[in-house]
C-alpha positions in Angstrom: -12.7 -15.4 -6.2 -15.0 -14.1 -3.5 -15.8 -10.4 -3.6 -14.6 -8.6 -0.5 -15.2 -4.8 -1.1 -17.6 -2.8 -3.2 -21.0 -3.4 -4.7 -22.3 -4.4 -8.1 -19.9 -4.1 -11.0 -17.3 -2.4 -8.8 -16.5 -5.4 -6.5 -12.9 -5.9 -5.6 -11.5 -9.4 -5.0 -8.3 -10.6 -3.5 -6.4 -10.1 -6.8 -7.6 -6.5 -7.1 -6.6 -5.8 -3.5 -3.1 -7.4 -4.0 -2.6 -5.1 -7.1 -3.6 -2.1 -5.0 -1.2 -3.1 -2.2 1.6 -3.8 -4.7 1.2 -0.4 -6.4 1.1 1.4 -3.0 4.3 -0.3 -2.0 6.1 0.4 -5.4 4.1 2.1 -8.1 6.7 1.0 -10.7 6.5 -2.7 -10.0 6.1 -4.6 -13.3 2.8 -6.3 -14.1 4.8 -9.5 -14.8 6.3 -9.5 -11.3 2.8 -9.1 -9.7 1.4 -11.8 -12.1 4.2 -14.2 -11.1 3.4 -13.7 -7.4 -0.3 -14.4 -8.0 0.3 -17.2 -10.6 -1.8 -15.4 -13.2 -0.9 -13.8 -16.6 0.6 -10.3 -16.9 -2.3 -9.5 -19.3 -4.8 -10.2 -16.5 -2.9 -7.8 -14.2 -2.8 -5.1 -16.9 -6.6 -5.4 -17.4 -7.3 -5.4 -13.7 -5.0 -2.4 -13.2 -6.6 -0.4 -16.0 -10.1 -1.2 -14.5 -9.0 -0.1 -11.1 -7.7 3.2 -12.5 -10.9 3.7 -14.6 -13.1 3.1 -11.6 -11.0 5.5 -9.4 -9.6 3.0 -6.9 -6.1 3.7 -8.1 -4.4 6.9 -9.2 -0.7 6.7 -9.9 1.3 9.9 -9.2 4.9 10.8 -8.5 5.4 11.8 -4.9 8.3 14.2 -4.4 10.4 14.6 -1.3 9.8 18.2 0.0 13.3 18.3 1.6 15.0 17.4 -1.7 12.8 20.0 -3.4 14.1 22.8 -1.2 11.1 22.9 1.2 12.7 22.8 4.6 9.8 24.1 6.7 6.5 22.2 6.7 3.6 23.1 8.9 0.0 22.2 9.6 -2.2 25.3 10.1 -5.5 25.3 11.9 -7.8 28.1 10.6 -10.9 29.5 12.2 -13.2 31.3 9.8 -16.3 33.4 9.7 -18.9 30.6 9.7 -20.6 31.4 6.4 -17.3 31.9 4.6 -15.7 28.5 5.5 -16.0 27.0 2.0 -15.2 30.3 0.3 -11.9 30.5 2.4 -11.0 26.9 1.5 -11.5 27.6 -2.2 -9.2 30.6 -1.9 -6.5 28.6 -0.2 -6.4 26.2 -3.2 -4.6 28.9 -5.2 -1.6 29.2 -2.9 1.5 27.3 -4.1 2.6 26.7 -0.5 -0.6 24.8 0.3 -0.4 21.1 -0.4 -3.4 19.7 1.5 -6.7 21.3 2.7 -9.5 19.7 4.7 -12.6 21.3 6.1 -13.0 19.8 9.6 -15.2 19.9 12.7 -13.9 20.9 16.1 -11.7 23.7 17.2 -10.8 24.7 13.7 -12.8 25.0 10.5 -10.0 24.2 8.1 -6.7 22.5 8.4 -4.0 23.2 5.7 -0.6 21.6 5.2 2.0 24.0 3.8 5.5 23.5 2.5 7.8 26.5 2.6 11.5 27.1 1.9 12.3 28.2 5.4 10.8 29.9 8.5 11.0 33.3 6.8 9.0 32.0 3.8 6.4 30.5 6.2 6.2 33.9 8.0 5.7 35.6 4.7 3.0 33.1 3.7 1.2 33.6 7.0 1.3 37.4 7.1 1.1 38.3 3.4 -1.2 35.7 2.0 -3.1 33.7 4.6 -3.9 36.7 6.9 -5.3 38.7 4.0 -7.9 36.1 3.0 -11.3 37.5 3.6 -13.0 35.3 6.2 -9.9 34.1 8.1 -10.4 35.0 11.7 -7.6 33.1 13.5 -4.8 30.7 12.8 -2.5 28.4 14.8 0.5 26.9 13.1 2.2 23.6 14.0 5.7 23.4 12.5 6.8 19.9 11.7 9.8 18.9 13.8 10.1 15.3 12.5 7.9 13.1 10.3 7.8 9.7 11.9 5.2 8.0 9.6 4.1 8.9 6.1 1.9 6.6 4.0 -0.3 7.2 1.0 -3.5 5.3 1.4 
């Protein structure tokens, strides 16, 4: 098949891309089912899958539902930092259990973090007792999620 993505030994063809899409849709889909759809052997799918994992194209994880796990308040928080401490702040935020996603960005904020908390009181406690005490944090703005209308895992 013609290569469509990547370079050298890491090229991905249509079969690789189909496996990735199938795993993204349902990470538990049997190799035999994928093989049947592609008219190839399950062994070939297993080998391709293992290669995709080894090369870092695929990582299979369990994704939990925060609401079912008791996390009723989710928020995105924009953080402005003292310029020289931006990466230092980001590394400190990694340690907080409430923080599930951190990105260093350009624009109005230096860092954006996504947090999952039990309720509004838990979020307030996180903001005042943890986040505000991190050396280098100058200013924050929180955006509480009202409704998640699209959620994909690329």
